[in-house]
Every structure is written in C-alpha cells, then in structure tokens.
Backbone bond lengths (Angstrom), bond angles and torsions (degrees), N, CA, C in turn:
res aa  C-N    CA-C-N  psi(-1)  N-CA   C-N-CA  omega(-1)  CA-C   N-CA-C  phi
1 M - - - 1.464 - - 1.458 108.92 -
2 F 1.293 116.98 135.02 1.487 119.69 -176.93 1.649 104.38 -102.09
3 L 1.238 111.84 132.44 1.502 121.09 179.74 1.626 105.70 -118.59
4 D 1.343 107.97 128.58 1.508 118.24 173.56 1.504 106.00 -71.75
5 R 1.344 120.15 103.13 1.410 120.42 -175.09 1.638 110.23 -86.85
6 S 1.267 116.01 3.69 1.417 120.39 174.30 1.452 114.28 -75.26
7 K 1.479 114.93 -22.48 1.311 122.06 -173.96 1.658 110.98 -104.36
8 R 1.274 118.64 159.90 1.401 123.34 175.09 1.561 105.11 -71.12
9 P 1.351 121.77 144.65 1.430 122.47 -178.47 1.534 113.23 -53.61
10 G 1.290 115.03 -40.21 1.518 117.90 178.69 1.529 113.45 -62.65
11 D 1.370 119.71 -14.92 1.432 120.53 -177.67 1.477 107.80 -102.75
12 I 1.223 121.45 2.80 1.627 121.17 179.82 1.490 107.76 -95.49
13 P 1.342 119.10 118.92 1.303 124.33 178.43 1.462 117.38 -61.69
14 P 1.290 123.54 139.01 1.515 123.59 -178.32 1.429 107.36 -62.02
15 P 1.439 119.35 148.05 1.442 124.63 173.09 1.629 107.46 -69.04
16 A 1.327 107.90 166.15 1.441 111.61 176.65 1.430 114.57 -66.10
17 T 1.233 121.09 136.72 1.515 124.10 179.57 1.507 106.82 -74.92
18 P 1.457 117.93 160.34 1.436 119.39 177.67 1.554 110.84 -54.38
19 D 1.423 120.31 -46.03 1.316 122.89 172.95 1.543 121.94 -49.03
20 E 1.316 108.89 -37.14 1.570 121.70 -177.26 1.594 102.35 -74.74
21 V 1.334 118.75 -46.95 1.464 122.72 -174.49 1.724 103.71 -61.88
22 A 1.374 111.53 -49.67 1.431 115.66 -174.60 1.539 111.24 -63.91
23 A 1.381 118.76 -30.56 1.447 119.66 178.55 1.457 113.00 -69.84
24 G 1.385 116.15 -27.16 1.443 117.61 -174.28 1.516 110.31 -98.06
25 F 1.292 120.09 6.32 1.486 123.08 -178.46 1.665 110.05 -94.28
26 A 1.210 113.26 150.14 1.514 117.79 -171.38 1.364 113.00 -74.42
27 V 1.319 122.73 -17.30 1.373 127.24 -175.97 1.503 110.30 -142.86
28 P 1.318 115.99 152.57 1.674 115.39 -179.90 1.558 110.06 -57.97
29 L 1.347 111.07 138.68 1.453 117.53 179.79 1.634 106.33 -76.30
30 L 1.328 111.78 157.86 1.378 126.05 173.90 1.630 108.84 -100.65
31 T 1.239 116.33 147.66 1.476 120.86 177.54 1.518 114.67 -152.97
32 L 1.290 116.52 167.49 1.424 116.06 177.14 1.564 110.25 -66.26
33 V 1.360 115.39 150.08 1.576 112.98 174.11 1.347 110.87 -56.95
34 D 1.355 121.38 159.33 1.451 128.22 174.52 1.579 103.50 -60.97
35 Q 1.320 112.46 136.74 1.416 121.62 -179.02 1.656 107.14 -164.13
36 D 1.265 115.69 146.69 1.394 116.53 -174.71 1.531 115.51 -70.11
37 S 1.389 115.89 -19.87 1.497 118.39 -179.42 1.437 114.55 -76.65
38 V 1.307 121.51 -19.10 1.395 123.37 -179.96 1.521 117.07 -114.86
39 E 1.318 122.05 144.30 1.382 124.63 167.79 1.419 112.72 -132.36
40 E 1.384 119.32 130.76 1.400 122.72 -174.78 1.550 105.93 -59.34
41 A 1.382 117.64 131.65 1.372 122.12 -178.55 1.554 117.22 -109.95
42 S 1.302 114.63 -46.31 1.552 120.98 176.63 1.521 105.71 -160.87
43 A 1.410 101.88 175.21 1.583 115.19 179.70 1.436 111.70 -149.20
44 G 1.298 113.33 146.56 1.529 121.72 -175.56 1.624 106.44 -131.75
45 K 1.269 110.50 161.97 1.474 117.61 -178.95 1.548 109.07 -140.81
46 G 1.290 121.83 142.07 1.394 129.20 173.27 1.519 107.19 -138.94
47 W 1.354 114.16 165.67 1.410 123.41 176.17 1.485 113.19 -148.82
48 E 1.303 116.90 164.87 1.484 127.38 168.48 1.476 109.91 -122.82
49 T 1.331 121.10 135.93 1.383 123.67 179.75 1.600 110.51 -116.29
50 G 1.180 111.27 153.41 1.507 117.79 171.14 1.496 113.27 -141.07
51 N 1.378 116.29 127.59 1.517 123.46 -173.11 1.502 108.45 53.69
52 G 1.255 120.57 40.52 1.508 126.59 173.42 1.404 113.19 81.05
53 H 1.373 118.39 1.41 1.568 119.22 -179.31 1.626 108.18 -119.07
54 P 1.410 109.67 148.45 1.405 111.76 178.66 1.512 113.10 -73.52
55 V 1.357 109.95 135.95 1.485 117.38 -175.23 1.528 108.74 -115.02
56 M 1.231 121.62 -28.50 1.399 124.34 178.80 1.677 111.15 -147.69
57 E 1.350 115.22 138.43 1.451 113.07 174.94 1.544 105.36 -136.31
58 V 1.300 110.18 150.48 1.521 118.48 -172.05 1.498 105.44 -132.10
59 A 1.315 116.97 134.11 1.515 122.57 177.29 1.520 103.27 -125.56
60 S 1.483 114.93 131.46 1.377 121.72 -175.38 1.562 106.62 -122.95
61 L 1.442 112.59 134.15 1.461 117.54 175.78 1.581 106.41 -108.93
62 S 1.338 109.49 142.93 1.490 121.41 -179.80 1.579 104.65 -117.63
63 Y 1.422 119.26 145.90 1.347 123.08 -177.41 1.568 111.33 -133.02
64 T 1.354 120.81 146.02 1.308 129.28 165.31 1.492 111.01 -74.74
65 L 1.419 122.49 128.43 1.399 121.80 178.93 1.448 112.83 -94.83
66 W 1.293 123.80 129.96 1.440 124.32 165.36 1.450 116.20 -100.47
67 R 1.298 121.43 113.52 1.485 119.68 -176.21 1.658 106.05 -75.51
68 N 1.229 115.54 -28.46 1.436 119.20 178.82 1.584 111.95 -134.59
69 P 1.357 112.06 79.42 1.397 116.46 -165.31 1.699 105.43 -71.84
70 A 1.230 116.88 -12.50 1.533 112.81 -178.66 1.579 107.39 -77.68
71 D 1.242 123.27 -14.35 1.454 132.78 -176.00 1.463 110.02 -140.23
72 L 1.370 119.33 84.59 1.513 118.90 -177.15 1.494 112.95 -66.04
73 D 1.238 119.28 -19.20 1.513 125.74 -178.71 1.525 111.52 -87.41
74 D 1.369 121.84 -2.90 1.426 128.11 174.49 1.401 107.97 -58.57
75 P 1.381 124.50 124.82 1.336 122.08 172.81 1.455 122.04 -56.48
76 V 1.404 112.84 -20.56 1.543 117.61 179.45 1.612 105.85 -63.69
77 N 1.305 125.27 -18.26 1.541 128.03 -179.42 1.500 106.82 -77.81
78 L 1.248 125.10 -16.39 1.430 126.67 -179.20 1.412 118.41 -69.27
79 A 1.213 126.86 138.64 1.551 131.80 178.39 1.475 106.49 -78.57
80 E 1.447 112.80 151.75 1.471 117.34 173.29 1.506 107.54 -83.14
81 L 1.261 116.24 106.80 1.510 122.28 -179.77 1.463 112.85 -108.41
82 P 1.350 116.30 142.75 1.412 116.81 169.89 1.615 115.48 -59.03
83 D 1.396 113.52 145.95 1.432 116.90 -170.01 1.493 114.45 -51.49
84 E 1.406 112.30 -36.20 1.597 117.02 -175.68 1.476 104.78 -67.75
85 V 1.257 119.50 -39.29 1.576 121.69 -176.29 1.489 111.25 -65.07
86 R 1.259 114.62 -46.96 1.411 119.14 177.57 1.514 117.76 -62.95
87 A 1.425 110.20 -34.88 1.514 115.91 176.77 1.461 107.86 -71.78
88 T 1.380 122.92 -34.79 1.452 122.22 176.37 1.508 107.14 -62.04
89 L 1.323 115.68 -50.02 1.489 113.25 178.68 1.460 125.73 -58.85
90 D 1.510 111.93 -23.78 1.326 118.94 179.46 1.570 111.55 -89.80
91 T 1.287 120.23 -4.69 1.519 128.11 179.30 1.496 106.53 -91.18
92 E 1.313 110.59 134.32 1.527 118.03 179.48 1.546 107.15 -70.49
93 P 1.392 124.97 130.87 1.344 126.11 -179.75 1.497 110.23 -58.97
94 P 1.459 120.05 151.88 1.412 124.00 -177.40 1.563 112.47 -71.01
95 W 1.431 118.40 -16.37 1.478 121.56 -179.58 1.619 105.45 -150.16
96 P 1.272 114.53 160.64 1.513 122.62 -177.32 1.391 105.82 -55.69
97 L 1.335 113.64 145.27 1.421 125.25 177.91 1.538 109.02 -112.77
98 P 1.387 118.08 145.90 1.465 116.59 172.13 1.528 113.46 -73.52
99 P 1.333 113.04 154.75 1.449 116.92 -167.98 1.529 110.09 -56.01
100 W 1.245 121.61 -29.21 1.538 117.73 -171.87 1.661 107.23 -75.96
101 I 1.291 115.09 -33.72 1.523 118.15 168.96 1.497 119.03 -63.56
102 V 1.352 112.41 -40.48 1.543 120.14 176.03 1.600 101.24 -65.71
103 Q 1.247 127.35 -45.45 1.334 125.36 -179.84 1.675 113.00 -64.44
104 W 1.269 112.95 -38.40 1.527 117.10 173.22 1.495 114.15 -66.23
105 R 1.268 115.34 -38.37 1.591 115.23 176.17 1.386 109.27 -65.55
106 A 1.327 120.38 -42.45 1.481 121.03 -179.24 1.498 112.56 -61.22
107 R 1.289 114.16 -36.53 1.515 117.38 179.29 1.510 114.94 -71.60
108 M 1.238 111.70 -20.30 1.482 119.87 -176.15 1.599 107.99 -64.92
109 R 1.315 117.03 -25.29 1.450 122.08 -172.76 1.543 108.79 -76.05
110 Y 1.341 118.94 -6.08 1.398 123.70 -170.04 1.573 110.70 -127.30
111 P 1.354 112.84 149.96 1.478 116.76 178.92 1.576 115.64 -56.19
112 L 1.349 111.09 136.91 1.557 109.86 -174.41 1.545 106.45 -121.35
113 L 1.275 116.88 123.29 1.476 119.32 170.68 1.532 110.10 -80.47
114 W 1.291 110.22 87.13 1.473 115.79 -166.86 1.637 113.25 -81.20
115 E 1.269 104.24 128.60 1.490 119.89 -176.48 1.592 109.08 42.59
116 A 1.309 110.01 50.08 1.507 117.72 -173.34 1.494 113.71 -73.51
117 V 1.334 118.14 -38.86 1.521 122.56 -177.81 1.614 109.79 -118.02
118 R 1.387 108.54 119.35 1.481 116.86 175.28 1.328 117.06 -105.01
119 T 1.341 123.91 146.90 1.473 128.99 164.98 1.471 106.51 -117.00
120 T 1.279 117.04 122.89 1.498 126.50 177.73 1.425 110.70 -109.34
121 H 1.340 118.30 122.30 1.578 120.45 173.44 1.514 105.51 -120.13
122 I 1.407 111.13 131.63 1.437 121.09 -178.23 1.598 100.00 -105.85
123 S 1.503 109.28 119.85 1.450 111.82 -168.13 1.515 108.59 -104.12
124 D 1.424 123.18 -2.16 1.298 122.48 -174.18 1.660 110.42 -110.03
125 G 1.260 115.05 -0.20 1.503 118.76 177.93 1.527 110.18 78.70
126 S 1.352 117.52 14.26 1.583 117.10 173.77 1.489 110.64 -61.85
127 T 1.228 112.49 142.70 1.574 122.14 174.72 1.434 115.28 -98.88
128 W 1.326 119.81 -11.73 1.521 119.51 -179.34 1.532 107.75 -80.54
129 R 1.318 123.07 -21.22 1.518 123.45 -177.87 1.500 98.56 -85.65
130 T 1.302 122.23 99.08 1.465 131.19 179.45 1.431 114.57 -96.90
131 P 1.286 124.67 160.69 1.412 122.18 176.29 1.541 108.89 -74.65
132 E 1.218 118.58 -20.68 1.499 123.97 170.44 1.532 111.97 -62.64
133 L 1.342 118.33 -48.84 1.402 125.51 177.00 1.540 106.13 -67.65
134 A 1.265 122.07 -42.28 1.477 120.60 172.39 1.464 120.65 -55.62
135 L 1.315 112.97 -35.33 1.455 118.83 -178.87 1.567 109.27 -79.77
136 V 1.197 115.43 -38.61 1.479 119.02 174.41 1.460 116.26 -60.16
137 D 1.397 113.71 -50.26 1.487 119.12 169.09 1.513 117.97 -55.56
138 H 1.313 116.06 -38.28 1.487 120.74 -179.62 1.548 108.49 -70.64
139 V 1.245 118.72 -46.99 1.496 119.13 173.53 1.504 115.10 -54.12
140 N 1.342 114.29 -57.24 1.432 110.81 -178.05 1.514 120.03 -66.98
141 Y 1.358 109.24 -21.12 1.487 113.62 174.14 1.514 114.00 -69.78
142 I 1.382 115.44 -41.84 1.402 117.49 176.51 1.500 115.69 -70.09
143 V 1.320 121.32 -36.41 1.390 126.14 175.74 1.599 109.86 -61.47
144 M 1.380 107.01 -44.63 1.519 112.28 179.50 1.435 116.85 -56.06
145 N 1.406 118.76 -38.27 1.340 125.84 -168.13 1.529 111.09 -97.92
146 I 1.354 116.30 -33.33 1.560 117.99 -176.15 1.495 110.04 -91.95
147 F 1.344 119.20 -29.22 1.431 120.03 -170.75 1.459 110.81 -115.33
148 R 1.198 120.52 38.72 1.526 125.08 -172.69 1.464 109.98 -57.02
149 D 1.354 120.26 -48.71 1.456 119.53 -173.30 1.596 111.49 -60.45
150 E 1.291 112.21 -38.39 1.489 112.30 -177.95 1.560 115.60 -85.55
151 R 1.348 115.66 -21.76 1.499 117.83 -165.70 1.576 116.55 -121.77
152 V 1.340 109.29 -9.85 1.563 113.80 -169.11 1.514 108.88 -113.72
153 R 1.362 120.95 127.67 1.450 121.11 173.26 1.593 109.42 -106.83
154 G 1.425 109.56 152.35 1.423 114.16 178.15 1.379 117.72 79.03
155 E 1.332 114.46 170.78 1.529 126.01 -177.04 1.485 111.50 -60.08
156 F 1.323 118.31 150.15 1.409 120.78 174.96 1.530 112.60 -51.53
157 P 1.341 115.35 134.32 1.566 134.32 6.12 1.444 106.47 -77.85
158 G 1.372 128.04 -20.66 1.395 127.63 -178.00 1.473 115.40 72.22
159 D 1.310 117.74 -177.19 1.470 127.60 -176.92 1.431 111.36 -114.01
160 L 1.268 120.58 126.67 1.482 124.26 176.81 1.639 107.43 -85.64
161 F 1.365 108.87 123.80 1.468 110.74 178.50 1.482 107.50 -103.19
162 D 1.380 112.14 153.48 1.522 124.34 -168.03 1.582 117.56 50.88
163 P 1.341 109.02 49.34 1.539 112.44 179.37 1.575 109.07 -69.47
164 V 1.294 113.05 157.75 1.477 115.09 176.92 1.469 110.98 -85.09
165 T 1.352 121.67 151.78 1.396 125.43 173.42 1.595 112.63 -126.69
166 E 1.229 117.19 171.79 1.449 118.75 177.12 1.585 116.48 -50.00
167 A 1.238 113.78 -26.59 1.443 119.86 177.59 1.449 114.95 -63.07
168 C 1.401 115.27 -19.08 1.450 121.18 -173.32 1.575 107.98 -93.43
169 I 1.365 120.02 1.91 1.463 124.28 -174.76 1.466 110.50 -84.61
170 E 1.402 120.90 132.97 1.491 126.61 167.93 1.496 103.06 -95.14
171 H 1.269 116.14 138.74 1.457 122.94 179.29 1.615 104.76 -107.74
172 G 1.410 117.39 163.81 1.258 128.30 175.30 1.551 111.27 70.15
173 V 1.238 123.45 20.27 1.495 124.83 179.97 1.571 108.38 -79.70
174 P 1.283 113.13 131.65 1.563 108.94 -179.86 1.469 114.48 -73.97
175 I 1.273 112.04 132.72 1.450 123.29 176.17 1.515 110.65 -120.08
176 V 1.208 120.48 138.41 1.437 125.67 -178.30 1.437 107.45 -101.10
177 I 1.368 119.31 119.90 1.507 126.19 179.61 1.559 104.72 -134.72
178 D 1.388 115.81 121.22 1.344 123.31 179.41 1.568 111.10 51.01
179 G 1.294 114.51 46.70 1.352 126.61 177.64 1.497 119.97 66.22
180 V 1.335 115.68 7.48 1.427 123.87 173.85 1.601 111.73 -111.81
181 T 1.279 110.13 136.60 1.541 116.28 179.83 1.651 104.87 -83.07
182 V 1.392 113.45 129.05 1.419 117.03 172.84 1.369 110.40 -126.97
183 P 1.391 122.21 156.96 1.453 121.13 -179.89 1.535 108.67 -71.06
184 G 1.266 120.47 127.53 1.465 127.85 -172.22 1.626 111.41 -125.26
185 L 1.277 108.45 -177.05 1.562 120.21 179.31 1.521 106.56 -113.15
186 R 1.350 116.09 158.44 1.338 122.55 176.73 1.561 113.43 -155.59
187 I 1.350 118.02 125.33 1.398 122.15 170.78 1.456 110.80 -105.65
188 D 1.326 122.55 105.78 1.384 125.32 -171.19 1.655 105.43 -120.32
189 T 1.249 117.07 35.04 1.490 120.65 -172.04 1.557 109.42 -109.72
190 D 1.416 114.08 -21.01 1.424 114.91 -173.08 1.452 109.29 -84.30
191 P 1.333 119.65 136.72 1.529 124.03 176.99 1.437 117.26 -58.41
192 H 1.253 123.83 -29.04 1.385 127.77 -171.76 1.604 121.05 -100.70
193 V 1.386 108.70 -26.17 1.476 112.99 -174.59 1.625 108.39 -145.12
194 L 1.275 116.06 158.44 1.408 133.22 172.68 1.487 111.84 -104.47
195 G 1.306 122.24 125.13 1.481 124.28 -179.67 1.511 105.01 -110.04
196 L 1.341 117.86 142.81 1.434 127.32 175.80 1.524 106.62 -134.89
197 G 1.407 116.38 151.92 1.441 116.55 178.94 1.459 110.22 -164.32
198 A 1.280 121.43 161.79 1.479 125.99 -178.67 1.618 105.75 -157.95
199 D 1.261 112.82 144.54 1.473 124.03 173.38 1.510 106.36 -97.81
200 L 1.397 116.44 111.01 1.495 119.60 174.86 1.454 119.74 -102.19
201 G 1.415 111.55 16.06 1.425 109.96 176.29 1.586 112.31 101.57
202 D 1.373 110.85 -82.26 1.411 115.07 177.19 1.518 116.68 -90.38
203 K 1.363 110.66 2.67 1.484 117.37 178.89 1.426 109.82 -165.22
204 F 1.328 112.58 163.46 1.474 118.27 169.35 1.449 114.26 -112.89
205 L 1.376 117.95 146.04 1.447 127.33 168.25 1.421 111.75 -98.41
206 T 1.408 120.39 127.11 1.494 120.99 165.69 1.586 103.02 -131.33
207 A 1.321 109.80 149.68 1.441 119.82 175.73 1.473 108.47 -145.04
208 V 1.307 117.38 133.29 1.468 127.59 -178.09 1.535 107.67 -129.00
209 L 1.287 115.65 117.65 1.465 118.72 179.59 1.498 117.61 -135.36
210 A 1.270 122.51 130.60 1.489 124.43 -177.31 1.462 113.72 -56.63
211 R 1.293 117.54 136.40 1.472 121.66 -177.23 1.498 112.75 -62.58
212 R 1.211 121.30 -21.92 1.548 125.75 -179.92 1.587 107.20 -71.99
213 D 1.414 113.51 -22.01 1.532 117.69 -179.20 1.532 117.25 -88.15
214 L 1.438 108.43 -22.16 1.508 118.37 -169.74 1.457 113.66 -50.48
215 P 1.382 118.07 -41.22 1.539 114.42 -174.13 1.490 112.61 -66.42
216 F 1.322 121.83 -11.58 1.513 123.09 177.08 1.419 113.65 -99.40
217 L 1.289 118.80 6.98 1.554 117.33 -170.19 1.490 113.50 -124.66
218 R 1.256 118.43 142.42 1.452 129.28 167.96 1.525 108.22 -83.41
219 L 1.303 127.01 107.13 1.381 118.83 -176.62 1.671 115.05 -94.78
220 E 1.301 103.27 74.55 1.444 117.21 176.57 1.530 105.31 -131.11
221 F 1.285 116.52 160.83 1.488 123.66 -170.19 1.539 113.91 -134.21
222 A 1.323 119.31 156.68 1.448 125.90 -179.02 1.444 111.87 -144.04
223 T 1.468 114.84 159.73 1.442 109.74 166.86 1.386 114.01 -75.29
224 R 1.339 121.17 136.49 1.551 119.25 -176.82 1.575 111.17 -70.81
225 R 1.289 110.08 136.58 1.386 119.51 -177.30 1.644 107.44 -61.80
226 S 1.248 120.66 138.80 1.402 129.72 171.11 1.625 105.50 -67.59
227 P 1.312 114.17 138.67 1.461 119.75 172.62 1.673 105.62 -59.93
228 A 1.425 106.18 142.29 1.464 111.93 170.45 1.439 116.68 -61.49
229 P 1.266 130.53 141.73 1.425 127.63 -177.66 1.446 109.68 -72.46
230 D 1.333 120.71 153.31 1.491 122.00 -172.31 1.542 105.59 -79.03
C-alpha cells in the first residue's frame, strides 16, 4: 500500500475496500475458499488501455495469514519484521490516525499474502493475453516484490534473476473452483513461490503463494460473494 507522506494521515483518503473493488469490476472476483487461516485484508485494481479504451483489467486480493487461527494471540501468528518496523508500530503516533490506518498498522504485525489471488478480465477479445502469460507475469511480479533480497540484483527496481517463463508451466493440473475441479495451470519450479492458474472463459484465475505459507493453506478457490445491498 502506498501512502502519501506529504499529507497528514487524517487527510489521506482510505483506499478502496475489497467490496468496492469487486463492485467496480466487470466480472465476479475469485478468491481463496473460506478457511480459518486467511482473512481478506485488501484489494487493488489495475488496467491496460488501447486506443483510449480498456482492454484488460486485473483485480488482486491480499490476505492476512493466521498460522494458529484457534488462538490469534499466539506469537506464532506474528510476522518476522525488522526491528525498526516493529519499534515504529510499538510507538504511539504523534497525532490521531483515521480508523483505516489504525487497522492497517495492526495488520502489519502479521504475515500478508500480498496480491495472492488475481482475477484478470480481457475486455477486447484479444487472444494474445493468455492465462499462461497472466500466470508467468503474476509469479515474477510477486517474487520481484516479496523476495527482493534473494532474487533481485541492482538498484530499484533492479533485475530479477531466474524468472519463470511459459516453459515452466504444467498444463492439465486439477484446480478446484466453486467446488468443481477444472483443468488448470501450475508453476512449481520457482524456489520461493507456487503459482496456480485457470482459464474460466470470461476471466483468468492466477494465484501465487510463498512456499513457506503453503502448510497453512487450503489451495482451493471460489467466486467471491457480492456484498449484501444496503
């Protein structure tokens, strides 16, 4: 999450909620199935345009990970944070914070499955934007941003070494979506993450998850429920 540090916290507008992102997306979003070990944390949206018109839009969901969901106060649930970050979180802010930043600061103490599940919608009928390309892009994007110390050389943004390619993809891998097994895609060659994907016709599912988190997760997916009307 980007914060404009030139403004006082109270002047920074809250980011769009997952419900708001979902409401503004062309197709229903995909998400991890309900499970005690994950809690939806945030959502983001991006798009690509051509000739002034949107041709592709992508929505990503991030989740808080609970390693011991039966006891949220168990220290095993805490993220491994640099000392300076933990010290900042333990220090009372110099001015009142809006509720959404208070919640964001609280979540920073716990592991985040950052942009773990993506829904990609191709709106112009292009055939070159494939689920394979979407999965490769998602895997390399997550590795580039989460595993910078291990995998990125040079000054920011740097160069990712050993990126995955479409040659790394296994086809015909069973993926469960909405309780139904569909033929999917898998990238299981990267040392830091596992990538999964599926072509659902009007949209692509891609999911990229750190290997260290896999023991705590049920790797099944579902259509995200629409928010109840007011």
